[in-house]
TORRO-231420 format. One record per residue (C-alpha): chain; residue number from 1; x, y, z; residue in three letters. Coordinates in nm, 4 decimals. Each point is the difference from the previous one (the first is absolute). Layout:
# TORRO-231420
@ch A, i NUM, x X, y Y, z Z, aa ALA
...
//
This chain:
# TORRO-231420
@ch A, i 1, x 9.6033, y 8.6865, z 9.1386, aa MET
@ch A, i 2, x -0.3692, y 0.0409, z 0.0520, aa GLY
@ch A, i 3, x -0.3141, y 0.1442, z -0.1510, aa ALA
@ch A, i 4, x -0.0059, y 0.3810, z 0.0027, aa TYR
@ch A, i 5, x -0.2411, y 0.1000, z 0.2855, aa LYS
@ch A, i 6, x 0.1081, y 0.3231, z 0.1488, aa TYR
@ch A, i 7, x 0.1356, y 0.3400, z -0.0980, aa LEU
@ch A, i 8, x 0.1525, y 0.1466, z 0.3117, aa MET
@ch A, i 9, x 0.0554, y 0.3673, z 0.0578, aa ILE
@ch A, i 10, x 0.3085, y 0.1179, z 0.1823, aa HIS
@ch A, i 11, x 0.1894, y 0.3251, z 0.0752, aa CYS
@ch A, i 12, x 0.3768, y 0.0434, z 0.0327, aa THR
@ch A, i 13, x -0.0453, y 0.1424, z 0.3447, aa ALA
@ch A, i 14, x 0.2090, y 0.3089, z -0.0936, aa THR
@ch A, i 15, x -0.0764, y 0.3680, z 0.0827, aa VAL
@ch A, i 16, x -0.2051, y 0.1867, z -0.2592, aa GLN
@ch A, i 17, x 0.2324, y 0.1690, z -0.2497, aa GLY
@ch A, i 18, x 0.3026, y -0.2206, z 0.0835, aa ALA
@ch A, i 19, x 0.2271, y -0.0769, z -0.2970, aa LYS
@ch A, i 20, x -0.0614, y -0.3574, z -0.1120, aa LEU
@ch A, i 21, x 0.0503, y -0.2002, z -0.3120, aa ASN
@ch A, i 22, x -0.0220, y -0.3654, z -0.1013, aa HIS
@ch A, i 23, x 0.3774, y -0.0554, z 0.0606, aa GLU
@ch A, i 24, x -0.0324, y 0.1155, z 0.3659, aa SER
@ch A, i 25, x -0.2750, y -0.2634, z 0.0450, aa ILE
@ch A, i 26, x 0.2359, y -0.2608, z -0.1454, aa GLN
@ch A, i 27, x 0.2609, y 0.0921, z 0.2446, aa ARG
@ch A, i 28, x -0.2475, y 0.0142, z 0.2923, aa MET
@ch A, i 29, x -0.1195, y -0.3568, z -0.0749, aa HIS
@ch A, i 30, x 0.2938, y -0.1792, z -0.1518, aa MET
@ch A, i 31, x 0.2966, y 0.1857, z 0.1508, aa GLY
@ch A, i 32, x 0.2419, y -0.1378, z 0.2620, aa ALA
@ch A, i 33, x -0.1403, y -0.1068, z 0.3376, aa LYS
@ch A, i 34, x 0.2074, y -0.1072, z 0.2998, aa LYS
@ch A, i 35, x -0.1217, y -0.3168, z 0.1554, aa LEU
@ch A, i 36, x 0.0053, y -0.0944, z 0.3725, aa PRO
@ch A, i 37, x 0.2809, y -0.2469, z -0.0724, aa ASP
@ch A, i 38, x 0.2144, y 0.2707, z -0.1557, aa GLY
@ch A, i 39, x -0.0405, y -0.1052, z -0.3560, aa ARG
@ch A, i 40, x -0.1369, y 0.2245, z -0.2702, aa ILE
@ch A, i 41, x -0.3028, y -0.0710, z -0.2068, aa GLN
@ch A, i 42, x -0.0095, y 0.1633, z -0.3415, aa TYR
@ch A, i 43, x -0.2435, y -0.0712, z -0.2836, aa LYS
@ch A, i 44, x -0.1101, y -0.3163, z 0.1821, aa GLY
@ch A, i 45, x 0.3509, y -0.1371, z 0.0389, aa VAL
@ch A, i 46, x 0.1908, y -0.0242, z 0.3291, aa LYS
@ch A, i 47, x 0.3583, y 0.1056, z 0.0121, aa TYR
@ch A, i 48, x 0.2634, y -0.0290, z 0.2782, aa ASP
@ch A, i 49, x 0.0952, y 0.3669, z -0.0146, aa SER
@ch A, i 50, x -0.0855, y 0.3274, z -0.1846, aa ILE
@ch A, i 51, x 0.3217, y -0.0358, z -0.1917, aa SER
@ch A, i 52, x -0.1271, y -0.3190, z -0.1578, aa ASP
@ch A, i 53, x -0.2967, y 0.1662, z -0.1694, aa LEU
@ch A, i 54, x 0.0078, y 0.0092, z -0.3849, aa PRO
@ch A, i 55, x 0.1833, y 0.3001, z -0.1490, aa ASN
@ch A, i 56, x -0.3055, y 0.1595, z -0.1560, aa GLU
@ch A, i 57, x -0.2451, y 0.2752, z 0.0239, aa GLN
@ch A, i 58, x -0.3539, y -0.0331, z 0.1326, aa LEU
@ch A, i 59, x -0.2241, y 0.2922, z -0.0697, aa GLY
@ch A, i 60, x 0.2935, y 0.2250, z -0.0812, aa GLY
@ch A, i 61, x 0.1892, y -0.0861, z 0.3132, aa VAL
@ch A, i 62, x 0.2796, y -0.2413, z 0.0581, aa HIS
@ch A, i 63, x -0.1224, y -0.3260, z 0.1663, aa SER
@ch A, i 64, x 0.2242, y 0.0657, z 0.3062, aa THR
@ch A, i 65, x -0.1570, y 0.3405, z 0.0611, aa LYS
@ch A, i 66, x -0.3527, y -0.1199, z -0.0114, aa THR
@ch A, i 67, x -0.2276, y -0.0476, z 0.3084, aa ASN
@ch A, i 68, x -0.3111, y -0.2004, z -0.0443, aa GLY
@ch A, i 69, x -0.1982, y -0.3215, z 0.0677, aa ARG
@ch A, i 70, x 0.2233, y -0.2331, z -0.1986, aa GLY
@ch A, i 71, x -0.2851, y -0.1373, z -0.2048, aa TRP
@ch A, i 72, x 0.0552, y -0.1591, z -0.3402, aa ASP
@ch A, i 73, x -0.2761, y 0.2132, z -0.1542, aa ARG
@ch A, i 74, x -0.1989, y 0.3203, z 0.0589, aa VAL
@ch A, i 75, x -0.3215, y -0.0113, z 0.2090, aa GLY
@ch A, i 76, x -0.2255, y 0.1699, z -0.2551, aa TYR
@ch A, i 77, x -0.1237, y -0.0542, z -0.3507, aa SER
@ch A, i 78, x -0.0361, y 0.3645, z -0.0906, aa GLN
@ch A, i 79, x 0.0669, y 0.3401, z 0.1698, aa ILE
@ch A, i 80, x -0.1837, y 0.3308, z -0.0536, aa PHE
@ch A, i 81, x 0.1917, y 0.3296, z 0.0597, aa PHE
@ch A, i 82, x -0.1326, y 0.3440, z 0.0944, aa GLU
@ch A, i 83, x 0.0532, y 0.1426, z -0.3467, aa ASP
@ch A, i 84, x -0.2264, y -0.2650, z -0.1510, aa GLY
@ch A, i 85, x 0.2840, y -0.2151, z -0.1436, aa ALA
@ch A, i 86, x 0.0078, y -0.3698, z 0.0833, aa SER
@ch A, i 87, x 0.2523, y -0.2910, z -0.0222, aa HIS
@ch A, i 88, x -0.0701, y -0.3661, z -0.0387, aa LYS
@ch A, i 89, x 0.2331, y -0.2193, z 0.1935, aa PHE
@ch A, i 90, x -0.1558, y -0.3090, z -0.1368, aa VAL
@ch A, i 91, x -0.1582, y -0.0564, z -0.3497, aa GLU
@ch A, i 92, x -0.2922, y -0.2367, z 0.0459, aa HIS
@ch A, i 93, x -0.0930, y -0.2131, z -0.3000, aa ASN
@ch A, i 94, x -0.3701, y 0.0858, z 0.0000, aa GLY
@ch A, i 95, x -0.1401, y -0.3273, z 0.1050, aa ASP
@ch A, i 96, x -0.1928, y -0.0567, z 0.3268, aa ASN
@ch A, i 97, x 0.2860, y -0.1727, z 0.1804, aa TRP
@ch A, i 98, x 0.2968, y 0.1354, z 0.2060, aa ILE
@ch A, i 99, x 0.2905, y -0.2047, z -0.1211, aa SER
@ch A, i 100, x 0.3163, y -0.0556, z 0.1898, aa ALA
@ch A, i 101, x 0.1866, y 0.2801, z -0.1731, aa ASP
@ch A, i 102, x -0.2926, y 0.2445, z 0.0500, aa GLU
@ch A, i 103, x -0.0158, y -0.0383, z 0.3779, aa ILE
@ch A, i 104, x 0.0993, y 0.3094, z 0.1980, aa THR
@ch A, i 105, x 0.0436, y 0.0142, z 0.3770, aa TYR
@ch A, i 106, x -0.2777, y 0.2391, z 0.1001, aa GLY
@ch A, i 107, x -0.1798, y -0.2003, z 0.2785, aa ALA
@ch A, i 108, x 0.0838, y -0.3259, z 0.1597, aa VAL
@ch A, i 109, x -0.2647, y -0.2615, z -0.0820, aa GLY
@ch A, i 110, x -0.1351, y 0.1774, z -0.3031, aa PHE
@ch A, i 111, x 0.2821, y 0.0343, z -0.2481, aa ASN
@ch A, i 112, x -0.0667, y -0.3033, z -0.2170, aa ASN
@ch A, i 113, x -0.3552, y 0.1239, z -0.0793, aa VAL
@ch A, i 114, x 0.0518, y 0.3868, z 0.0143, aa THR
@ch A, i 115, x 0.1285, y 0.2881, z -0.2008, aa LYS
@ch A, i 116, x 0.1297, y 0.2870, z 0.2079, aa HIS
@ch A, i 117, x -0.0536, y 0.3716, z -0.1008, aa PHE
@ch A, i 118, x 0.1836, y 0.2640, z 0.2110, aa VAL
@ch A, i 119, x -0.0172, y 0.3751, z 0.0007, aa TYR
@ch A, i 120, x 0.2942, y 0.2155, z 0.1160, aa ALA
@ch A, i 121, x -0.0974, y 0.1678, z 0.3317, aa GLY
@ch A, i 122, x -0.2383, y -0.0949, z 0.2779, aa GLY
@ch A, i 123, x 0.1385, y 0.2250, z 0.2731, aa LEU
@ch A, i 124, x -0.1039, y 0.3633, z 0.0494, aa ALA
@ch A, i 125, x 0.2457, y 0.2780, z 0.0542, aa LYS
@ch A, i 126, x -0.1792, y 0.0565, z 0.3370, aa SER
@ch A, i 127, x 0.1291, y -0.2040, z 0.2947, aa TYR
@ch A, i 128, x -0.0189, y -0.0494, z 0.3756, aa THR
@ch A, i 129, x 0.2824, y -0.0722, z 0.2364, aa MET
@ch A, i 130, x -0.0293, y -0.3317, z 0.1866, aa ILE
@ch A, i 131, x 0.2734, y -0.1131, z 0.2319, aa GLY
@ch A, i 132, x 0.2331, y 0.2607, z -0.1527, aa GLY
@ch A, i 133, x -0.0561, y -0.1350, z -0.3546, aa LYS
@ch A, i 134, x -0.1758, y 0.1599, z -0.2984, aa ILE
@ch A, i 135, x -0.3084, y -0.1860, z -0.0932, aa ASN
@ch A, i 136, x -0.1474, y 0.1229, z -0.3260, aa HIS
@ch A, i 137, x -0.3795, y -0.0317, z -0.0417, aa ASP
@ch A, i 138, x -0.1502, y -0.2655, z -0.2259, aa PHE
@ch A, i 139, x -0.1637, y 0.1617, z -0.2966, aa LYS
@ch A, i 140, x -0.0999, y -0.0580, z -0.3725, aa ASN
@ch A, i 141, x 0.2662, y 0.2356, z -0.1320, aa THR
@ch A, i 142, x -0.0739, y -0.0793, z -0.3724, aa MET
@ch A, i 143, x 0.0088, y 0.2993, z -0.2269, aa SER
@ch A, i 144, x -0.2807, y 0.0362, z -0.2589, aa THR
@ch A, i 145, x 0.2054, y -0.1429, z -0.2802, aa ALA
@ch A, i 146, x 0.1389, y -0.2804, z 0.2141, aa GLN
@ch A, i 147, x -0.3453, y -0.1060, z 0.1198, aa GLU
@ch A, i 148, x -0.1407, y 0.0190, z -0.3461, aa TRP
@ch A, i 149, x 0.2645, y -0.2347, z -0.1440, aa GLU
@ch A, i 150, x -0.0604, y -0.2412, z 0.2912, aa LEU
@ch A, i 151, x -0.3816, y 0.0062, z -0.0627, aa ILE
@ch A, i 152, x 0.0489, y -0.0623, z -0.3704, aa CYS
@ch A, i 153, x 0.2368, y -0.2925, z 0.0718, aa ALA
@ch A, i 154, x -0.2343, y -0.1560, z 0.2538, aa VAL
@ch A, i 155, x -0.2974, y 0.0245, z -0.2258, aa LYS
@ch A, i 156, x 0.2008, y -0.1468, z -0.2935, aa LYS
@ch A, i 157, x 0.0851, y -0.2977, z 0.2261, aa GLU
@ch A, i 158, x -0.3719, y -0.0525, z 0.0707, aa ILE
@ch A, i 159, x -0.0969, y 0.0215, z -0.3636, aa ARG
@ch A, i 160, x 0.2609, y -0.2690, z -0.0853, aa GLU
@ch A, i 161, x -0.0659, y -0.2018, z 0.3140, aa ASN
@ch A, i 162, x -0.3682, y 0.0481, z 0.0963, aa PRO
@ch A, i 163, x 0.0256, y -0.2173, z 0.3106, aa ASN
@ch A, i 164, x 0.3056, y 0.1778, z 0.1585, aa VAL
@ch A, i 165, x -0.0467, y 0.1409, z 0.3489, aa LYS
@ch A, i 166, x 0.1589, y 0.3370, z 0.0967, aa ILE
@ch A, i 167, x 0.1421, y -0.0028, z 0.3487, aa ILE
@ch A, i 168, x 0.2271, y 0.2143, z 0.2189, aa GLY
@ch A, i 169, x 0.3134, y -0.1308, z 0.1629, aa HIS
@ch A, i 170, x -0.1420, y 0.1093, z 0.3407, aa ASN
@ch A, i 171, x -0.2847, y -0.2498, z -0.0480, aa GLN
@ch A, i 172, x 0.2576, y -0.2885, z 0.0018, aa THR
@ch A, i 173, x 0.2697, y 0.1078, z 0.2402, aa ALA
@ch A, i 174, x 0.0468, y 0.2301, z 0.3000, aa VAL
@ch A, i 175, x 0.1259, y 0.2924, z -0.2053, aa LYS
@ch A, i 176, x -0.1183, y 0.3404, z -0.0720, aa GLY
@ch A, i 177, x 0.0762, y -0.0476, z -0.3766, aa CYS
@ch A, i 178, x -0.1434, y 0.1376, z -0.2255, aa PRO
@ch A, i 179, x -0.0976, y 0.2523, z 0.2691, aa CYS
@ch A, i 180, x -0.3675, y 0.0204, z -0.0836, aa PHE
@ch A, i 181, x -0.3014, y -0.2287, z -0.0175, aa ASP
@ch A, i 182, x 0.0025, y -0.1591, z -0.3546, aa VAL
@ch A, i 183, x -0.3651, y -0.1153, z 0.0362, aa ARG
@ch A, i 184, x -0.1175, y 0.3573, z 0.0444, aa GLU
@ch A, i 185, x 0.2319, y 0.1243, z -0.2744, aa TRP
@ch A, i 186, x -0.1214, y -0.2606, z -0.2420, aa CYS
@ch A, i 187, x -0.3613, y 0.1106, z 0.0453, aa ARG
@ch A, i 188, x 0.0893, y 0.3699, z -0.0418, aa LEU
@ch A, i 189, x 0.1846, y -0.0690, z -0.3320, aa VAL
@ch A, i 190, x -0.2746, y -0.2284, z -0.1464, aa GLY
@ch A, i 191, x 0.1397, y -0.3438, z 0.0522, aa ILE
@ch A, i 192, x -0.2893, y -0.2542, z -0.0205, aa PRO
@ch A, i 193, x -0.0953, y -0.1444, z 0.3413, aa GLU
@ch A, i 194, x 0.0616, y -0.3607, z -0.1194, aa GLN
@ch A, i 195, x 0.3680, y 0.0943, z -0.0580, aa ASN
@ch A, i 196, x 0.0597, y 0.1362, z 0.3466, aa ILE
@ch A, i 197, x 0.1360, y -0.2195, z 0.2701, aa ASP
@ch A, i 198, x -0.2028, y 0.1088, z 0.3086, aa THR
@ch A, i 199, x 0.2012, y -0.1629, z 0.2794, aa ARG
@ch A, i 200, x 0.0898, y 0.2283, z 0.2899, aa ASN
@ch A, i 201, x 0.3114, y 0.1971, z 0.0547, aa LEU
@ch A, i 202, x 0.2534, y -0.1614, z 0.2417, aa LEU
@ch A, i 203, x 0.1573, y 0.3232, z 0.1075, aa VAL
@ch A, i 204, x -0.1073, y 0.3348, z 0.1512, aa ASN
@ch A, i 205, x 0.0707, y 0.2607, z -0.2624, aa LEU
@ch A, i 206, x 0.0141, y 0.2730, z 0.2647, aa LYS
@ch A, i 207, x 0.3704, y -0.0906, z 0.0418, aa ASN
@ch A, i 208, x -0.0299, y -0.0575, z 0.3759, aa GLU
@ch A, i 209, x 0.3041, y -0.1571, z 0.1592, aa THR
@ch A, i 210, x -0.0629, y 0.0768, z 0.3684, aa THR
@ch A, i 211, x -0.2729, y -0.0989, z 0.2522, aa SER
@ch A, i 212, x -0.2709, y 0.2217, z 0.1159, aa ASN
@ch A, i 213, x 0.2121, y 0.1218, z 0.2849, aa HIS
@ch A, i 214, x 0.2783, y 0.0987, z -0.2167, aa GLY
@ch A, i 215, x 0.2285, y -0.2865, z 0.1171, aa LYS
@ch A, i 216, x 0.1857, y -0.2309, z -0.2382, aa GLN
@ch A, i 217, x -0.1851, y -0.3168, z -0.0683, aa SER
@ch A, i 218, x 0.3258, y -0.2059, z -0.0199, aa THR
@ch A, i 219, x 0.2531, y -0.0366, z 0.2855, aa PRO
@ch A, i 220, x 0.2949, y 0.1512, z -0.1947, aa PHE
@ch A, i 221, x 0.1448, y 0.3259, z 0.1412, aa LYS
@ch A, i 222, x 0.1719, y 0.0900, z -0.3193, aa ASN
@ch A, i 223, x 0.0837, y -0.1008, z -0.3624, aa LYS
@ch A, i 224, x 0.3048, y -0.1983, z 0.0994, aa SER
@ch A, i 225, x -0.2118, y -0.2337, z 0.2274, aa GLU
@ch A, i 226, x -0.2650, y -0.0292, z -0.2714, aa GLY
@ch A, i 227, x 0.2573, y -0.0825, z -0.2711, aa ASP
@ch A, i 228, x 0.1388, y -0.2875, z 0.2199, aa LYS
@ch A, i 229, x -0.3462, y -0.1491, z 0.0137, aa PHE
@ch A, i 230, x -0.0552, y 0.0536, z -0.3713, aa ARG
@ch A, i 231, x 0.3349, y -0.1776, z -0.0701, aa GLN
@ch A, i 232, x -0.0984, y -0.2912, z 0.2257, aa TRP
@ch A, i 233, x -0.3304, y -0.0436, z -0.1797, aa VAL
@ch A, i 234, x 0.1727, y 0.0054, z -0.3395, aa ASN
@ch A, i 235, x 0.2517, y -0.2561, z 0.1046, aa TYR
@ch A, i 236, x -0.2177, y -0.2363, z 0.2075, aa MET
@ch A, i 237, x -0.3294, y 0.0366, z -0.1874, aa HIS
@ch A, i 238, x 0.0991, y 0.1028, z -0.3519, aa ARG
@ch A, i 239, x -0.3104, y -0.1041, z -0.1700, aa GLU
@ch A, i 240, x -0.2203, y 0.1868, z 0.2424, aa TYR
@ch A, i 241, x 0.2195, y 0.3141, z -0.0327, aa ALA
@ch A, i 242, x -0.0368, y -0.0248, z -0.3732, aa LYS
@ch A, i 243, x -0.3729, y -0.0450, z 0.0327, aa GLU
@ch A, i 244, x -0.0573, y 0.3169, z 0.1905, aa ILE
@ch A, i 245, x 0.2829, y 0.1797, z -0.1704, aa ASP
@ch A, i 246, x 0.2040, y 0.0767, z 0.3197, aa LEU
@ch A, i 247, x 0.3278, y 0.1376, z -0.0890, aa ASP
@ch A, i 248, x 0.3025, y -0.0352, z 0.2257, aa GLU
@ch A, i 249, x 0.0127, y 0.3641, z 0.0737, aa SER
@ch A, i 250, x -0.2749, y 0.2535, z 0.0419, aa GLY
@ch A, i 251, x -0.2503, y 0.1654, z 0.2367, aa SER
@ch A, i 252, x -0.0210, y -0.1581, z 0.3497, aa HIS
@ch A, i 253, x -0.3758, y 0.1021, z 0.0246, aa THR
@ch A, i 254, x -0.1630, y -0.0577, z -0.3399, aa ASN
@ch A, i 255, x -0.2603, y -0.2495, z -0.0983, aa ALA
@ch A, i 256, x 0.2444, y -0.2543, z -0.1428, aa TYR
@ch A, i 257, x 0.1990, y -0.0412, z 0.3189, aa ILE
@ch A, i 258, x -0.3052, y 0.0145, z 0.2179, aa MET
@ch A, i 259, x -0.1570, y -0.2874, z -0.1989, aa LYS
@ch A, i 260, x 0.3204, y -0.2028, z 0.0392, aa ALA
@ch A, i 261, x 0.0234, y 0.0697, z 0.3754, aa TRP
@ch A, i 262, x -0.3497, y -0.1074, z 0.0531, aa LYS
@ch A, i 263, x 0.0722, y -0.3418, z -0.1645, aa LYS
@ch A, i 264, x 0.3610, y -0.0532, z 0.1075, aa LEU
@ch A, i 265, x 0.0573, y 0.2296, z 0.3010, aa GLY
@ch A, i 266, x -0.0179, y -0.2816, z 0.2549, aa THR
@ch A, i 267, x 0.2486, y -0.2126, z -0.1894, aa ASP
@ch A, i 268, x 0.2358, y 0.2918, z -0.0401, aa TYR
@ch A, i 269, x -0.0038, y 0.0755, z 0.3693, aa GLN
@ch A, i 270, x 0.0751, y -0.3635, z 0.0838, aa ALA
@ch A, i 271, x 0.2903, y 0.0072, z -0.2534, aa PHE
@ch A, i 272, x 0.1410, y 0.3187, z 0.1568, aa ILE
@ch A, i 273, x -0.0318, y -0.1527, z 0.3471, aa THR
@ch A, i 274, x 0.1775, y -0.3194, z -0.0943, aa SER
@ch A, i 275, x 0.2794, y 0.1792, z -0.1837, aa ALA
@ch A, i 276, x 0.0820, y 0.2168, z 0.2965, aa SER
@ch A, i 277, x -0.0095, y -0.2824, z 0.2580, aa SER
//
């Protein structure tokens, strides 16, 4: 636990208008995840096989049919939907501390001092094709009702915790989330300057994943090659993979895999060479 310092703004990184509810977030974060060693992690517990999972429902779906990150809790404190409704995943007790049972997994290194607010959306319906893959544009997709509820909730936090700093996830990690600059947004909606964390963004919100010459910035020719590297990082450097939120499967050209390649590419090449010799 720690003193409450930050209120972090996130998006679900889903396309504007996508059907989403709090149960789908539960499945996304706590649902079954296959580990590199073949075991299954579900709600923070590791099982030898999918058949060993508890015979129960998670977010309205049987445990064996879920597909998520395997966490033991959700990553957000509260979610705000397009229709203006919201749902609290965690009921904070009102003091200025984040206790152990109030911690959510929104951002590595910040969770014990941070509440995490997320809005449903963050990706525009418009998109570009990169390497044969659809890449939706980063965008503040909040509806009027949705944004109003978020603004009210943020200002309520400030009234109750005058020293809290409002910060975007993309100021703490190489992520587009929440797909806009929270510093600018805070000023537009009347958040006092002393409550705005002014550190720089760590990602380019233009959603660029290729070099100036249109060539891939990673050496992977396709998703299959990229996934092999992703799996190696998750197995050999689990803490780092968790830190940068690198999944075992995904784009072979996006910012996450590029960041991992920059740090571990040389080691991976040496591993591949030794394994084939």
